[in-house]
N, C-alpha and C positions, 0 to 999 in steps of 0.2 A: 488145709487146702480147700479152696472154694470151687465148687462145681460150676461149670459153664455149659449152657445148652448149645448144640450145634447150630451153625448158621443155616438158615433156610433160604434157598434160592442162590443167586450169584454171590460170589465173594464180596466182602465189604469194599475191597479195593476198586470196584467198579461203580461206586457212588450210588448204590441202590437201583441201578439199571437192571431191567428184567427181560431183555430180549424183545423181539418184534411184538408190539401190542396190537397194531391194526394197520390196514392199508386204506388210504384215502382215495375215493372214487368220485369223480364228477358225474352228475346225472342231469338229464334234461326234464324228467318227469318223475318226481319223487314217489308218487303213488305206484307207478308201474315198476320202478326199481325196488321198492319195498316188497311188492308182491313177488318179484323175481327172486330176490335174495332170501325171502322167507321160504320160498320153494326149495332153496338150497340148504335149508336148515338153520339160517340165521334169524331165528324168531325170538331171541332174547333181547329185548330193546333196553339197552342201558339208559339211553336218553334220546329224545326226539324234540329238538328245540329250534326256534327261529329267533335269531339275535344278530345284532351288530357284533362283529368279531374284533376284539381289541388286540393290539400287539402284532398285527400282520401287515401293516402298511408297507414295510420294506420288502415283503415278499410279493404283494399283489401290485404294488405301484399305484394303488388307489387310496385316497384318504379314508374312504369308508367302504367296508365290505359287509353286506348283510346277507345272511344265508340261512337256509333250513339245513340242519345237520342231524343225521340219525346214526348213532353208534350201535351196531348190531353184533351180538355174540351168538355163537352156535349153542343150540340147546343140547348138543351132544359133543362137547369138547373132549379131546383125548390128548395124551402126551405128543401125538403126531399132528394134532390139529388144535392148537391152543389160541391162536390169534383171531382178531376180529376184523370187521370192515366198517368204514365210516363213509356214509353217503353224503354228498354235499351238492345242494342245488342253490346257486346264487339267486338272490331276490332283487337286488338293485341294479343288476345288469345280467345279460345272458352268460352262461358258462361258455368259455371259448371252445372251439371244436378240438377234437383229438388232433395232435400235430400231424400235418400232412406228410405222408411217407413213412410214418411209424409202422414198422413191421415187428421186429423182435430183436432186442439187444442194442439198439441205438441208445445214445446217451439220454437217459430218462427212465421212467418206470414202465416196465414191459407188461406185467401181468399180476394177477392174484392167483395163488395156488391153494386149492382146497384139498385136504386129505379125505380119502374115501376108503371104505372097506367094502369088498365085493365090487371092484371098479367097473368091470364089464357090465354087470347088472345095473349099476347106478347110471352109467352112460346110456344104456338102452332105455331106462325109465325116463331120463331127461329128453331123449329123442321122441319117445312116445307122447310126451307132453308138449311137443312142438318147439322145443328150444333149438337154436341154430348151432350146428356143429362146425367147428373150425379145424378139427383134426380127429380122425377116427382112432380108436384105441390101438396102442402098440406097446411093446415091452422092451426092457433093456436091463443089462447088468452093468453097473457103473463102477469104475475104478475109484480108489484102489482096493476096495473091500468086496468087490463083486456084489454090491447091494442091488437086489432085484426090485424093479418098480414097473408098474403099469401106468400109462398116462394117456390122456386125451384132452381136447380143448373144446369148450363151448363159449358162446358170446352172450353178454348181457344185453339189455335193450339198446344201449348206446355203443355197443361194439367192443366193450372191455374183454380182453382175452382172459378167460378163466381156465386155468389148468386143473384138471382132476387127476390126482396122483394117488397111488396106493404103494406105500413102502412095505411090500409083502414080507420081506425078510426081517424087517424091524418089528412088525406087529405080530410075528409068529408066536403063538403061545399065549397071547393076551386074550382075555375074554372080550366079547363085544359083538354086537349085531352089525350086519351089513348096513351101509348107508353113508351119508355125508357127515363129515366132522367139521372142525374149524379150519382156519387158515394155517397152512403148513409153512409157507414162505412167500416172500415177495421177490420178484426178479427185477433187476434194473441194470441199464447199460452204463459202462464205465470206460475210460480211456487207458487206464493202467491198473490191471486187476491185482497186481502185487501190492501196489500202494493202497488200494482199497482194502485188501485183506489185512494189512498191517494196521490201517486206521480203525477198522471195526473190531479187530482183536482187542484193542485198547478200550473198547466200549463193552466188553464182555462176551463177544462172539468168538470164543476161544476154541470151539470145536469145528471140525470140517468133515462132512459126510462123504463128499465125492469131489472129484475134479475131472473135467473132460476137455478135450481140445480137438475140434474137427468139424465136420459138416453133419447136420441133422436133416436128412432129406425130407421128412414129413413136413418141415416148415418151408420148403422151397417156394410154394405158391404164394406165401405171404410177402415175399420180396419182389415178385414180378412187377415191372420188367427188369429189375436189377438182377445181377448175378448174385446168388446167395453167398453170404460171407462165411468164412470160418468163424466158429464160435468157441471161445474158451470160457468156461463157466465153472463155478464151484458153489457148494452150499455150505454156508457158515452157520453154526448153531450156537445157541446160548443155553445155559442150564434151565432157564425158564422162558416161556414165550416161544414165538415162531422164529424162523430162520431167515437169512438173507442170501440171495443168489445173484451175486454180481456176474455180469457178462461182458466180455471184451470182444468186439467184432474185429475181424481182419479181412479186408481193409475196413477202416473206420468209416461209418456213415455220418450224417449230420447231427446237429444238436436237436433232440426231440423232447427237451424238457417241457417246453410250452409254458403257458401262463398258469399261475396258481389257480386251482379249481377247474381246469379244463376238463372236458368230457373224458371219461376213462380214468385209469389209475394215474394219479399225479403226485402222490407223496406216500411216505410210510412213517410210522411212529414207533419209537422205542419206549417201552413202559418204564415207569419209575414208581418205587414204593415211597419215595420222598423227594419231591421236586427240588427242594433246597439242597439236599445232599447231592443230587445228580448235577445240578448246575455248578456247585462248588467243584465237583470232580471234573466237569468239562473245563472249567477255568484252570484247574491244575494241569490239564492236557493242552492248554493254549488253544482251546476250541471256543471261538467267540459266539455269543448269542446274537441272533439277528432280531432287532426289535426288542420289545420288553416282555418278560414273563406275564402271563395273563391268567385270569380266573373268571369263570362264568358260572353263575348259579343255575343248577339244573333241576331245582325243586326238591322238596322234602328234606332240606338241610344238606343236600349233597352239592358238590362243586366239581367242575372239570377244569383242571389246571394244565397249562402247557407253555412251552417255549420252543423256539426253533434255532437250529444251527445249520451251517452249510458244510457239506462233506467235500472231499477233494475234487469231485466232478461238478460242483455247483448245485447239487441236489439239496433242496430244503428238506431237512429231516426234523420231525417233531419229537420232543420229549413230552410225555403225557402222563398225568396222574388223575384218576377219578377218586374223589373222596366221598364216601357215602355217609 
């Protein structure tokens, strides 16, 4: 009998995909945004490059896109804060503005969610440093497991909504100091949440932490002068990486996807341990790649490799692999 070692990470059936890797955020002033996100604990710089980006003409509808891109990871990642952020400042044209009317849950990317420990103290510290609050701390028990969380929102220099969340019942018993961790999940608006759940389950997001359907009054001011919609949402999880929070509004609002690279959160990326295996798996699922897979030299013998597909709501989703 030949001994075999256990699979590390997601099952092989998901083509080496590893959950949410990062959220892409358009910025107008890279220096200011780097300072802001380093203050949130994202001070592990994977790369910071300026380059023409191959393979994305079908996304941008421009023949050439030159950008400065910084991929930042938390210096304090935990199982509840594993994912990263990618800052993008276009260089051969201005970043488009955040789509007008974007509140939360419209079709498009809503937010970046960062996990914290000692949430109330973290929020108070950010306020003492002059950051802008979008929602004061509140708490909730979420169905179906009565998972307790505390949450609040702050804004980055370009108005990106950043949720600070503490999954207190999930972290109970784990050692660790209070403070900011990595990205826990990305939220994005969809038109059919059941279709979205089925789609991403086939990409390895087989767990589900909660599901809710109703009105969340602390967000009401974001929708003014509109009447706040009912929000059905769920948090889909993968064995490695961050999670996905699709949101379905009722009634539906407009399409807020905007241009690739617009200010604020505009895309998210699923990690891959092997881009070729992941692309073969997408092909088996009849998920077409948009444009061509690309690779960029990030120095020191390392490369950043990526490709894009379109999900059921027309969101461009990146498959990404960094080879050191």
